[in-house]
gemmi code that builds the backbone of each chain (N, CA, C; Angstrom):
import gemmi

chains = {
    "A": [
        ("GLU", (0.028, -0.177, 21.229), (-0.489, -1.277, 20.406), (0.599, -1.722, 19.441)),
        ("ALA", (0.909, -3.025, 19.436), (1.926, -3.538, 18.541), (1.415, -3.470, 17.118)),
        ("GLY", (2.367, -3.238, 16.177), (2.020, -3.162, 14.774), (2.038, -4.530, 14.136)),
        ("VAL", (2.001, -4.538, 12.806), (2.070, -5.772, 12.044), (3.527, -6.264, 12.044)),
        ("ALA", (3.717, -7.509, 12.457), (5.064, -8.067, 12.534), (5.310, -9.004, 11.355)),
        ("GLN", (6.500, -8.893, 10.763), (6.857, -9.737, 9.637), (8.262, -10.308, 9.840)),
        ("SER", (8.459, -11.517, 9.334), (9.806, -12.089, 9.330), (9.924, -13.105, 8.194)),
        ("PRO", (11.141, -13.332, 7.688), (12.337, -12.543, 7.977), (12.273, -11.180, 7.302)),
        ("ARG", (13.104, -10.261, 7.686), (13.130, -8.948, 7.049), (13.831, -9.005, 5.703)),
        ("TYR", (14.843, -9.836, 5.598), (15.623, -9.932, 4.362), (15.893, -11.406, 4.036)),
        ("LYS", (15.833, -11.707, 2.750), (16.101, -13.063, 2.305), (16.694, -13.007, 0.900)),
        ("ILE", (17.785, -13.758, 0.701), (18.375, -13.893, -0.625), (18.361, -15.368, -0.964)),
        ("ILE", (17.773, -15.729, -2.105), (17.723, -17.118, -2.526), (18.069, -17.205, -3.996)),
        ("GLU", (18.399, -18.409, -4.424), (18.654, -18.636, -5.848), (17.330, -18.971, -6.527)),
        ("LYS", (17.271, -18.683, -7.813), (16.053, -19.017, -8.567), (15.802, -20.525, -8.475)),
        ("ARG", (14.533, -20.840, -8.478), (14.014, -22.205, -8.346), (14.003, -22.700, -6.899)),
        ("GLN", (14.579, -21.928, -5.966), (14.472, -22.308, -4.551), (13.133, -21.848, -3.992)),
        ("SER", (12.853, -22.225, -2.780), (11.608, -21.830, -2.139), (11.887, -20.900, -0.967)),
        ("VAL", (10.871, -20.126, -0.602), (10.991, -19.195, 0.524), (9.615, -19.039, 1.162)),
        ("ALA", (9.623, -18.775, 2.450), (8.362, -18.542, 3.162), (8.490, -17.312, 4.029)),
        ("PHE", (7.429, -16.518, 4.051), (7.366, -15.314, 4.875), (6.226, -15.461, 5.872)),
        ("TRP", (6.457, -14.929, 7.062), (5.484, -15.041, 8.143), (4.979, -13.659, 8.537)),
        ("CYS", (3.702, -13.606, 8.916), (3.094, -12.345, 9.316), (2.202, -12.547, 10.529)),
        ("ASN", (2.320, -11.633, 11.489), (1.423, -11.581, 12.640), (0.718, -10.237, 12.615)),
        ("PRO", (-0.596, -10.213, 12.376), (-1.297, -8.934, 12.235), (-1.531, -8.264, 13.584)),
        ("ILE", (-2.067, -7.076, 13.533), (-2.451, -6.375, 14.751), (-3.540, -7.187, 15.462)),
        ("SER", (-3.425, -7.284, 16.761), (-4.351, -8.098, 17.543), (-5.802, -7.692, 17.293)),
        ("GLY", (-6.626, -8.677, 16.983), (-8.045, -8.421, 16.778), (-8.434, -8.077, 15.354)),
        ("HIS", (-7.456, -7.880, 14.488), (-7.760, -7.549, 13.097), (-8.170, -8.798, 12.333)),
        ("ALA", (-9.371, -8.759, 11.768), (-9.915, -9.918, 11.077), (-9.420, -10.029, 9.636)),
        ("THR", (-9.045, -8.896, 9.058), (-8.660, -8.886, 7.642), (-7.152, -8.784, 7.511)),
        ("LEU", (-6.582, -9.663, 6.713), (-5.133, -9.697, 6.510), (-4.846, -9.686, 5.010)),
        ("TYR", (-3.837, -8.930, 4.630), (-3.473, -8.752, 3.230), (-1.985, -9.061, 3.022)),
        ("TRP", (-1.671, -9.599, 1.857), (-0.292, -9.679, 1.385), (-0.195, -8.844, 0.100)),
        ("TYR", (0.732, -7.905, 0.109), (1.004, -7.072, -1.061), (2.434, -7.348, -1.545)),
        ("GLN", (2.622, -7.209, -2.849), (3.956, -7.283, -3.439), (4.332, -5.889, -3.943)),
        ("GLN", (5.504, -5.411, -3.533), (5.958, -4.107, -4.003), (7.297, -4.264, -4.703)),
        ("ILE", (7.286, -4.138, -6.015), (8.506, -4.172, -6.812), (9.147, -2.794, -6.742)),
        ("LEU", (10.456, -2.746, -6.725), (11.202, -1.498, -6.584), (10.714, -0.443, -7.574)),
        ("GLY", (10.348, 0.726, -7.031), (9.913, 1.828, -7.881), (8.446, 1.797, -8.251)),
        ("GLN", (7.692, 0.832, -7.714), (6.263, 0.724, -8.037), (5.429, 0.790, -6.758)),
        ("GLY", (4.139, 0.952, -6.949), (3.230, 0.888, -5.827), (2.918, -0.551, -5.465)),
        ("PRO", (2.509, -0.789, -4.229), (2.168, -2.154, -3.818), (1.002, -2.711, -4.627)),
        ("LYS", (1.030, -4.028, -4.852), (-0.026, -4.719, -5.576), (-0.551, -5.834, -4.675)),
        ("LEU", (-1.882, -5.899, -4.513), (-2.481, -6.913, -3.665), (-2.309, -8.294, -4.267)),
        ("LEU", (-1.773, -9.215, -3.461), (-1.663, -10.603, -3.888), (-2.847, -11.429, -3.377)),
        ("ILE", (-3.150, -11.285, -2.095), (-4.211, -12.082, -1.487), (-4.748, -11.360, -0.269)),
        ("GLN", (-6.053, -11.538, -0.034), (-6.729, -10.936, 1.115), (-7.516, -12.012, 1.823)),
        ("PHE", (-7.354, -12.077, 3.150), (-8.081, -13.012, 3.999), (-9.071, -12.250, 4.875)),
        ("GLN", (-10.229, -12.851, 5.074), (-11.153, -12.399, 6.096), (-11.243, -13.561, 7.086)),
        ("ASN", (-10.716, -13.347, 8.308), (-10.484, -14.449, 9.247), (-9.595, -15.477, 8.541)),
        ("ASN", (-9.989, -16.722, 8.406), (-9.110, -17.664, 7.727), (-9.604, -18.027, 6.331)),
        ("GLY", (-10.556, -17.256, 5.805), (-11.058, -17.486, 4.465), (-10.492, -16.487, 3.469)),
        ("VAL", (-10.292, -16.935, 2.219), (-9.751, -16.068, 1.168), (-10.867, -15.223, 0.552)),
        ("VAL", (-10.672, -13.912, 0.529), (-11.635, -12.984, -0.062), (-11.267, -12.664, -1.503)),
        ("ASP", (-9.967, -12.482, -1.751), (-9.503, -12.093, -3.092), (-8.106, -12.630, -3.292)),
        ("ASP", (-7.924, -13.475, -4.274), (-6.575, -13.938, -4.646), (-6.416, -13.864, -6.153)),
        ("SER", (-7.114, -12.913, -6.773), (-7.141, -12.829, -8.232), (-5.784, -12.497, -8.848)),
        ("GLN", (-4.884, -11.850, -8.071), (-3.580, -11.494, -8.628), (-2.448, -12.335, -8.047)),
        ("LEU", (-2.791, -13.421, -7.414), (-1.777, -14.324, -6.866), (-1.375, -15.342, -7.941)),
        ("PRO", (-0.080, -15.402, -8.293), (0.366, -16.418, -9.278), (0.315, -17.808, -8.637)),
        ("LYS", (-0.780, -18.461, -8.812), (-1.056, -19.670, -8.029), (-0.180, -20.854, -8.417)),
        ("ASP", (0.495, -20.757, -9.559), (1.383, -21.860, -9.919), (2.640, -21.869, -9.053)),
        ("ARG", (2.937, -20.764, -8.375), (4.171, -20.716, -7.580), (3.972, -20.086, -6.199)),
        ("PHE", (2.931, -19.336, -6.021), (2.669, -18.668, -4.742), (1.515, -19.373, -4.027)),
        ("SER", (1.668, -19.483, -2.724), (0.572, -19.974, -1.903), (0.573, -19.216, -0.583)),
        ("ALA", (-0.584, -19.116, 0.026), (-0.693, -18.430, 1.315), (-1.762, -19.111, 2.141)),
        ("GLU", (-1.568, -19.061, 3.437), (-2.570, -19.616, 4.335), (-2.635, -18.769, 5.589)),
        ("ARG", (-3.781, -18.842, 6.234), (-3.992, -18.127, 7.490), (-4.757, -19.059, 8.420)),
        ("LEU", (-4.000, -19.928, 9.045), (-4.596, -20.897, 9.947), (-5.089, -20.204, 11.214)),
        ("LYS", (-6.233, -20.621, 11.699), (-6.816, -20.104, 12.950), (-7.133, -18.609, 12.869)),
        ("GLY", (-7.089, -18.031, 11.681), (-7.508, -16.652, 11.515), (-6.606, -15.617, 12.147)),
        ("VAL", (-5.341, -15.977, 12.442), (-4.437, -14.999, 13.054), (-3.214, -14.842, 12.164)),
        ("ASP", (-2.141, -15.617, 12.463), (-0.910, -15.524, 11.684), (-1.127, -16.024, 10.259)),
        ("SER", (-0.222, -15.591, 9.382), (-0.287, -16.024, 7.993), (1.114, -16.284, 7.456)),
        ("THR", (1.205, -17.201, 6.503), (2.462, -17.430, 5.805), (2.227, -17.322, 4.297)),
        ("LEU", (3.203, -16.760, 3.626), (3.218, -16.651, 2.175), (4.416, -17.443, 1.671)),
        ("LYS", (4.183, -18.357, 0.748), (5.259, -19.203, 0.239), (5.418, -19.018, -1.261)),
        ("ILE", (6.654, -19.048, -1.690), (6.966, -18.978, -3.113), (7.823, -20.198, -3.459)),
        ("GLN", (7.333, -20.986, -4.419), (8.066, -22.182, -4.814), (7.634, -22.628, -6.205)),
        ("PRO", (8.527, -22.652, -7.185), (9.912, -22.191, -7.159), (10.001, -20.697, -7.457)),
        ("ALA", (10.969, -20.037, -6.908), (11.114, -18.596, -7.110), (11.723, -18.286, -8.480)),
        ("LYS", (11.283, -17.157, -9.037), (11.833, -16.650, -10.280), (12.518, -15.308, -10.006)),
        ("LEU", (13.367, -14.901, -10.940), (14.071, -13.631, -10.769), (13.092, -12.474, -10.578)),
        ("GLU", (11.971, -12.519, -11.309), (11.008, -11.415, -11.242), (10.231, -11.362, -9.927)),
        ("ASP", (10.450, -12.341, -9.049), (9.806, -12.315, -7.739), (10.569, -11.428, -6.752)),
        ("SER", (11.708, -10.920, -7.166), (12.474, -10.012, -6.299), (11.623, -8.772, -6.006)),
        ("ALA", (11.333, -8.553, -4.737), (10.399, -7.493, -4.347), (10.339, -7.428, -2.834)),
        ("VAL", (9.581, -6.464, -2.341), (9.254, -6.418, -0.916), (7.856, -6.999, -0.755)),
        ("TYR", (7.704, -7.920, 0.170), (6.403, -8.518, 0.434), (5.868, -7.911, 1.725)),
        ("LEU", (4.799, -7.152, 1.559), (4.211, -6.401, 2.655), (2.977, -7.125, 3.171)),
        ("CYS", (2.960, -7.356, 4.471), (1.766, -7.861, 5.109), (1.038, -6.678, 5.731)),
        ("ALA", (-0.270, -6.718, 5.723), (-1.063, -5.630, 6.277), (-2.312, -6.205, 6.930)),
        ("SER", (-2.927, -5.413, 7.796), (-4.167, -5.869, 8.420), (-5.107, -4.698, 8.658)),
        ("SER", (-6.380, -5.010, 8.768), (-7.383, -4.012, 9.120), (-8.453, -4.684, 9.969)),
        ("SER", (-9.192, -3.859, 10.706), (-10.193, -4.424, 11.621), (-11.393, -4.966, 10.869)),
        ("SER", (-11.597, -4.454, 9.642), (-12.764, -4.855, 8.865), (-12.402, -4.905, 7.389)),
        ("GLN", (-13.159, -5.682, 6.632), (-12.935, -5.761, 5.196), (-13.715, -4.695, 4.438)),
        ("LEU", (-14.470, -3.862, 5.150), (-15.273, -2.853, 4.481), (-14.394, -1.721, 3.969)),
        ("SER", (-14.727, -1.201, 2.791), (-13.970, -0.116, 2.187), (-13.889, 1.081, 3.124)),
        ("GLY", (-12.686, 1.607, 3.265), (-12.500, 2.780, 4.108), (-11.896, 2.481, 5.461)),
        ("ASN", (-11.814, 1.219, 5.822), (-11.149, 0.881, 7.084), (-9.647, 0.977, 6.907)),
        ("THR", (-8.990, 1.652, 7.838), (-7.557, 1.883, 7.711), (-6.801, 0.561, 7.637)),
        ("ILE", (-5.921, 0.470, 6.666), (-5.061, -0.692, 6.510), (-3.683, -0.343, 7.054)),
        ("TYR", (-3.192, -1.169, 7.955), (-1.907, -0.964, 8.604), (-0.900, -1.953, 8.016)),
        ("PHE", (0.245, -1.426, 7.588), (1.253, -2.242, 6.938), (2.411, -2.561, 7.888)),
        ("GLY", (2.988, -3.743, 7.691), (4.247, -4.073, 8.341), (5.404, -3.455, 7.574)),
        ("GLU", (6.619, -3.684, 8.052), (7.795, -3.093, 7.421), (8.240, -3.861, 6.182)),
        ("GLY", (7.696, -5.058, 5.979), (7.980, -5.795, 4.765), (9.101, -6.809, 4.898)),
        ("SER", (9.056, -7.790, 4.018), (10.119, -8.793, 3.884), (10.731, -8.614, 2.503)),
        ("TRP", (12.039, -8.302, 2.500), (12.739, -7.995, 1.246), (13.289, -9.286, 0.658)),
        ("LEU", (12.868, -9.622, -0.544), (13.328, -10.833, -1.205), (14.169, -10.479, -2.420)),
        ("THR", (15.352, -11.069, -2.485), (16.191, -10.963, -3.675), (16.393, -12.367, -4.214)),
        ("VAL", (16.048, -12.575, -5.481), (16.236, -13.858, -6.146), (17.387, -13.701, -7.143)),
        ("VAL", (18.420, -14.529, -6.980), (19.610, -14.410, -7.846), (19.789, -15.668, -8.710)),
    ],
    "B": [
        ("GLN", (-3.450, -1.744, -11.770), (-2.611, -0.582, -11.496), (-2.842, 0.522, -12.500)),
        ("GLN", (-3.266, 0.213, -13.734), (-3.476, 1.211, -14.749), (-4.649, 2.110, -14.415)),
        ("GLN", (-5.472, 1.728, -13.464), (-6.645, 2.500, -13.121), (-6.290, 3.809, -12.441)),
        ("VAL", (-5.091, 3.931, -11.921), (-4.702, 5.087, -11.132), (-3.377, 5.644, -11.658)),
        ("LYS", (-3.367, 6.933, -11.982), (-2.165, 7.564, -12.504), (-1.757, 8.732, -11.626)),
        ("GLN", (-0.558, 8.664, -11.105), (-0.022, 9.710, -10.247), (0.952, 10.589, -11.001)),
        ("SER", (0.978, 11.861, -10.603), (1.983, 12.777, -11.145), (2.294, 13.851, -10.112)),
        ("PRO", (3.514, 14.383, -10.094), (4.654, 13.926, -10.900), (5.259, 12.658, -10.326)),
        ("GLN", (6.206, 12.093, -11.032), (6.901, 10.902, -10.570), (7.845, 11.255, -9.420)),
        ("SER", (8.455, 12.436, -9.513), (9.321, 12.916, -8.449), (9.167, 14.426, -8.325)),
        ("LEU", (9.497, 14.924, -7.132), (9.256, 16.328, -6.833), (10.309, 16.820, -5.855)),
        ("ILE", (10.896, 17.961, -6.165), (11.854, 18.588, -5.256), (11.291, 19.936, -4.841)),
        ("VAL", (11.228, 20.154, -3.541), (10.645, 21.374, -2.999), (11.597, 21.940, -1.945)),
        ("GLN", (11.666, 23.240, -1.858), (12.448, 23.874, -0.804), (11.660, 23.880, 0.492)),
        ("LYS", (12.386, 23.819, 1.582), (11.755, 23.889, 2.901), (10.846, 25.106, 3.000)),
        ("GLY", (9.639, 24.887, 3.501), (8.664, 25.962, 3.613), (7.759, 26.106, 2.407)),
        ("GLY", (8.074, 25.422, 1.324), (7.276, 25.501, 0.118), (6.059, 24.588, 0.153)),
        ("ILE", (5.286, 24.627, -0.937), (4.088, 23.793, -1.047), (4.371, 22.640, -2.010)),
        ("SER", (4.051, 21.432, -1.557), (4.190, 20.248, -2.404), (2.799, 19.855, -2.877)),
        ("ILE", (2.662, 19.582, -4.174), (1.367, 19.185, -4.729), (1.551, 17.922, -5.554)),
        ("ILE", (0.780, 16.906, -5.208), (0.829, 15.626, -5.905), (-0.582, 15.312, -6.397)),
        ("ASN", (-0.684, 14.863, -7.626), (-1.987, 14.628, -8.230), (-2.226, 13.151, -8.524)),
        ("CYS", (-3.497, 12.790, -8.511), (-3.882, 11.410, -8.792), (-5.128, 11.432, -9.664)),
        ("ALA", (-5.052, 10.776, -10.818), (-6.196, 10.660, -11.708), (-6.641, 9.205, -11.743)),
        ("TYR", (-7.947, 8.999, -11.718), (-8.449, 7.635, -11.701), (-9.500, 7.447, -12.779)),
        ("GLU", (-9.754, 6.183, -13.125), (-10.709, 5.876, -14.186), (-12.013, 5.287, -13.645)),
        ("ASN", (-11.910, 4.510, -12.577), (-13.054, 3.748, -12.107), (-13.977, 4.611, -11.249)),
        ("THR", (-15.179, 4.875, -11.727), (-16.123, 5.720, -10.982), (-16.706, 5.008, -9.774)),
        ("ALA", (-16.396, 3.723, -9.598), (-16.871, 2.992, -8.425), (-16.008, 3.240, -7.192)),
        ("PHE", (-14.856, 3.899, -7.367), (-14.034, 4.236, -6.197), (-14.834, 5.143, -5.266)),
        ("ASP", (-14.768, 4.833, -3.962), (-15.511, 5.683, -3.018), (-14.685, 6.071, -1.802)),
        ("TYR", (-13.418, 5.757, -1.803), (-12.551, 6.068, -0.676), (-11.199, 6.430, -1.277)),
        ("PHE", (-10.692, 7.614, -0.887), (-9.515, 8.166, -1.584), (-8.452, 8.538, -0.548)),
        ("PRO", (-7.569, 7.587, -0.233), (-6.507, 7.855, 0.741), (-5.176, 8.191, 0.080)),
        ("TRP", (-4.339, 8.839, 0.841), (-2.937, 9.014, 0.491), (-2.114, 8.289, 1.550)),
        ("TYR", (-1.149, 7.490, 1.073), (-0.242, 6.784, 1.960), (1.156, 7.375, 1.824)),
        ("GLN", (1.889, 7.379, 2.928), (3.258, 7.899, 2.976), (4.186, 6.731, 3.303)),
        ("GLN", (5.280, 6.618, 2.556), (6.214, 5.524, 2.808), (7.632, 6.054, 2.885)),
        ("PHE", (8.284, 5.788, 4.016), (9.697, 6.120, 4.196), (10.544, 4.911, 3.793)),
        ("PRO", (11.783, 5.152, 3.388), (12.647, 4.033, 2.969), (12.750, 2.963, 4.045)),
        ("GLY", (12.564, 1.720, 3.633), (12.688, 0.598, 4.560), (11.475, 0.371, 5.442)),
        ("LYS", (10.425, 1.137, 5.229), (9.202, 1.006, 6.025), (8.027, 0.666, 5.133)),
        ("GLY", (6.948, 0.195, 5.758), (5.728, -0.022, 5.012), (4.957, 1.282, 4.851)),
        ("PRO", (4.039, 1.346, 3.887), (3.209, 2.554, 3.735), (2.354, 2.773, 4.980)),
        ("ALA", (2.073, 4.041, 5.267), (1.216, 4.395, 6.401), (0.194, 5.425, 5.932)),
        ("LEU", (-1.042, 5.261, 6.382), (-2.098, 6.193, 5.994), (-1.764, 7.601, 6.478)),
        ("LEU", (-1.853, 8.548, 5.550), (-1.580, 9.948, 5.872), (-2.883, 10.727, 6.045)),
        ("ILE", (-3.746, 10.640, 5.052), (-5.017, 11.362, 5.066), (-5.912, 10.728, 4.014)),
        ("ALA", (-7.227, 10.791, 4.240), (-8.157, 10.179, 3.293), (-9.433, 11.012, 3.197)),
        ("ILE", (-10.155, 10.844, 2.093), (-11.379, 11.596, 1.873), (-12.429, 10.703, 1.241)),
        ("ARG", (-13.677, 11.019, 1.518), (-14.818, 10.372, 0.864), (-15.339, 11.323, -0.199)),
        ("PRO", (-16.051, 10.844, -1.210), (-16.467, 11.697, -2.323), (-17.581, 12.677, -2.002)),
        ("ASP", (-18.114, 12.625, -0.778), (-19.189, 13.560, -0.453), (-18.660, 14.933, -0.031)),
        ("VAL", (-17.340, 15.082, 0.096), (-16.744, 16.386, 0.396), (-15.679, 16.691, -0.642)),
        ("SER", (-15.402, 17.970, -0.853), (-14.439, 18.352, -1.888), (-13.050, 18.633, -1.325)),
        ("GLU", (-12.954, 18.800, -0.009), (-11.653, 19.094, 0.578), (-11.622, 18.648, 2.029)),
        ("LYS", (-10.440, 18.190, 2.463), (-10.241, 17.799, 3.851), (-8.844, 18.231, 4.259)),
        ("LYS", (-8.751, 18.844, 5.428), (-7.465, 19.351, 5.897), (-7.127, 18.754, 7.240)),
        ("GLU", (-5.880, 18.278, 7.377), (-5.379, 17.781, 8.654), (-3.976, 18.344, 8.847)),
        ("GLY", (-3.899, 19.366, 9.660), (-2.608, 20.009, 9.887), (-2.081, 20.636, 8.609)),
        ("ARG", (-0.891, 20.249, 8.200), (-0.293, 20.815, 6.984), (-0.728, 20.071, 5.714)),
        ("PHE", (-1.508, 19.017, 5.880), (-1.888, 18.171, 4.750), (-3.352, 18.403, 4.353)),
        ("THR", (-3.583, 18.568, 3.045), (-4.927, 18.796, 2.522), (-5.157, 17.905, 1.318)),
        ("ILE", (-6.340, 17.278, 1.290), (-6.782, 16.570, 0.079), (-7.833, 17.439, -0.588)),
        ("SER", (-7.669, 17.611, -1.914), (-8.695, 18.246, -2.726), (-9.242, 17.199, -3.686)),
        ("PHE", (-10.573, 17.147, -3.786), (-11.218, 16.097, -4.570), (-12.103, 16.723, -5.639)),
        ("ASN", (-11.943, 16.292, -6.886), (-12.746, 16.785, -8.004), (-13.411, 15.588, -8.668)),
        ("LYS", (-14.661, 15.341, -8.277), (-15.353, 14.143, -8.743), (-15.574, 14.170, -10.251)),
        ("SER", (-15.944, 15.322, -10.799), (-16.249, 15.394, -12.227), (-15.000, 15.151, -13.082)),
        ("ALA", (-13.858, 15.598, -12.589), (-12.598, 15.402, -13.318), (-11.952, 14.069, -12.982)),
        ("LYS", (-12.499, 13.363, -12.011), (-11.939, 12.088, -11.537), (-10.481, 12.268, -11.137)),
        ("GLN", (-10.273, 13.270, -10.282), (-8.927, 13.558, -9.795), (-8.984, 13.917, -8.324)),
        ("PHE", (-7.904, 13.603, -7.611), (-7.743, 14.134, -6.266), (-6.263, 14.410, -6.040)),
        ("SER", (-6.009, 15.352, -5.195), (-4.629, 15.789, -5.022), (-4.281, 15.945, -3.543)),
        ("LEU", (-2.993, 15.867, -3.275), (-2.447, 16.059, -1.938), (-1.624, 17.338, -1.940)),
        ("HIS", (-1.928, 18.217, -0.993), (-1.159, 19.438, -0.827), (-0.465, 19.384, 0.527)),
        ("ILE", (0.843, 19.611, 0.518), (1.597, 19.679, 1.763), (2.090, 21.115, 1.913)),
        ("MET", (1.524, 21.806, 2.894), (1.912, 23.194, 3.138), (3.154, 23.224, 4.027)),
        ("ASP", (3.941, 24.307, 3.890), (5.134, 24.478, 4.738), (5.943, 23.173, 4.776)),
        ("SER", (6.292, 22.665, 3.618), (6.984, 21.380, 3.519), (8.281, 21.386, 4.334)),
        ("GLN", (8.527, 20.259, 5.006), (9.693, 20.092, 5.869), (10.568, 18.934, 5.374)),
        ("PRO", (11.863, 18.979, 5.688), (12.732, 17.858, 5.278), (12.212, 16.502, 5.754)),
        ("GLY", (11.554, 16.461, 6.897), (10.977, 15.216, 7.412), (9.819, 14.694, 6.587)),
        ("ASP", (9.310, 15.506, 5.658), (8.251, 15.058, 4.746), (8.817, 14.286, 3.565)),
        ("SER", (10.133, 14.284, 3.421), (10.769, 13.574, 2.305), (10.447, 12.089, 2.396)),
        ("ALA", (9.726, 11.594, 1.410), (9.212, 10.229, 1.411), (8.579, 9.966, 0.046)),
        ("THR", (8.052, 8.772, -0.123), (7.268, 8.454, -1.316), (5.798, 8.452, -0.943)),
        ("TYR", (4.996, 9.110, -1.760), (3.566, 9.242, -1.492), (2.782, 8.474, -2.547)),
        ("PHE", (1.787, 7.729, -2.071), (0.950, 6.937, -2.963), (-0.516, 7.323, -2.785)),
        ("CYS", (-1.223, 7.515, -3.884), (-2.670, 7.529, -3.812), (-3.112, 6.079, -3.964)),
        ("ALA", (-4.204, 5.724, -3.305), (-4.613, 4.312, -3.277), (-6.120, 4.189, -3.082)),
        ("PRO", (-6.905, 4.604, -4.057), (-8.366, 4.530, -3.887), (-8.870, 3.092, -3.808)),
        ("SER", (-10.056, 2.941, -3.216), (-10.678, 1.624, -3.144), (-12.134, 1.712, -3.596)),
        ("ILE", (-12.681, 0.557, -3.922), (-13.994, 0.490, -4.567), (-15.104, 0.265, -3.551)),
        ("SER", (-16.182, 0.940, -3.744), (-17.349, 0.782, -2.883), (-17.779, -0.669, -2.833)),
        ("GLY", (-17.911, -1.191, -1.618), (-18.327, -2.571, -1.438), (-17.308, -3.577, -1.901)),
        ("GLY", (-16.076, -3.103, -2.119), (-15.068, -3.954, -2.745), (-14.043, -4.536, -1.797)),
        ("TYR", (-14.464, -4.879, -0.603), (-13.585, -5.586, 0.315), (-12.302, -4.821, 0.637)),
        ("ASN", (-12.386, -3.505, 0.669), (-11.271, -2.693, 1.142), (-9.982, -2.954, 0.365)),
        ("LYS", (-10.077, -3.121, -0.936), (-8.917, -3.403, -1.783), (-8.362, -2.092, -2.311)),
        ("LEU", (-7.167, -1.726, -1.877), (-6.539, -0.496, -2.318), (-5.860, -0.714, -3.665)),
        ("ILE", (-6.056, 0.238, -4.593), (-5.388, 0.220, -5.888), (-4.352, 1.333, -5.865)),
        ("PHE", (-3.092, 0.972, -5.709), (-2.033, 1.951, -5.536), (-1.579, 2.554, -6.856)),
        ("GLY", (-1.307, 3.877, -6.816), (-0.603, 4.510, -7.904), (0.868, 4.126, -7.859)),
        ("ALA", (1.634, 4.632, -8.829), (3.050, 4.268, -8.928), (3.922, 5.006, -7.921)),
        ("GLY", (3.385, 6.047, -7.312), (4.134, 6.743, -6.283), (4.798, 8.017, -6.770)),
        ("THR", (4.968, 8.954, -5.848), (5.692, 10.202, -6.104), (6.760, 10.343, -5.037)),
        ("ARG", (7.999, 10.456, -5.483), (9.101, 10.596, -4.540), (9.330, 12.081, -4.279)),
        ("LEU", (9.098, 12.488, -3.043), (9.247, 13.892, -2.646), (10.540, 14.094, -1.877)),
        ("ALA", (11.305, 15.083, -2.299), (12.517, 15.487, -1.566), (12.357, 16.953, -1.176)),
        ("VAL", (12.421, 17.225, 0.124), (12.337, 18.598, 0.619), (13.728, 19.015, 1.057)),
        ("HIS", (14.259, 20.029, 0.374), (15.608, 20.480, 0.664), (15.596, 21.593, 1.697)),
        ("PRO", (16.544, 21.553, 2.666), (16.574, 22.578, 3.720), (17.000, 23.949, 3.214)),
    ],
}
model = gemmi.Model(1)
for chain_id, residues in chains.items():
    chain = gemmi.Chain(chain_id)
    for i, (resn, *xyz) in enumerate(residues, 1):
        res = gemmi.Residue()
        res.name, res.seqid = resn, gemmi.SeqId(i, " ")
        for name, pos in zip(("N", "CA", "C"), xyz):
            atom = gemmi.Atom()
            atom.name, atom.element = name, gemmi.Element(name[0])
            atom.pos, atom.b_iso = gemmi.Position(*pos), 0.0
            res.add_atom(atom)
        chain.add_residue(res)
    model.add_chain(chain)
structure = gemmi.Structure()
structure.add_model(model)
structure.setup_entities()
């Protein structure tokens, strides 16, 4: 079974530029998550989708971050304009269900450096 | 993130020793208590998890101990191996809460041969 796929793996941009990350979840997984992991910290949930609807985006900085999951499969996370503090690993994850206790599978992450 | 406190921040253990990582939480609505393992350059992966209706769960060399009254749970790694060197996160989630994991800050484990 293929895992969660993410691209690009690495990206370096200047502040105020824009960047987009793409995620393909495990086949059949209805729930998709984007987490932000700053170096030395635990991942923090940015947004959670159930199919193509948003379940939780309470910690998404909506003035600069946006995410969509068209057709309930792939998802993109966009940052515009980027700030220095956005330097982090952006982890996409998926699970078969949104119910508590369902295993969440993570991709390898997209590493963003903002200079 | 303040809801979950992990200790220690880092841990060095000799091969064959026991590694113990602790997690204290505040929210009594948590009902699922997993530990995730993350290797450098990889995403976190579920290692072992427990529900609050049991006090201990063992899978191979890995054991979770759960103390509901103290609002703590811990990960024990028996016979620690160099391949266990990784960062470990506790990440409880809330009952009926859309499977939202609240990650601790992580514990970096180094097992020396």
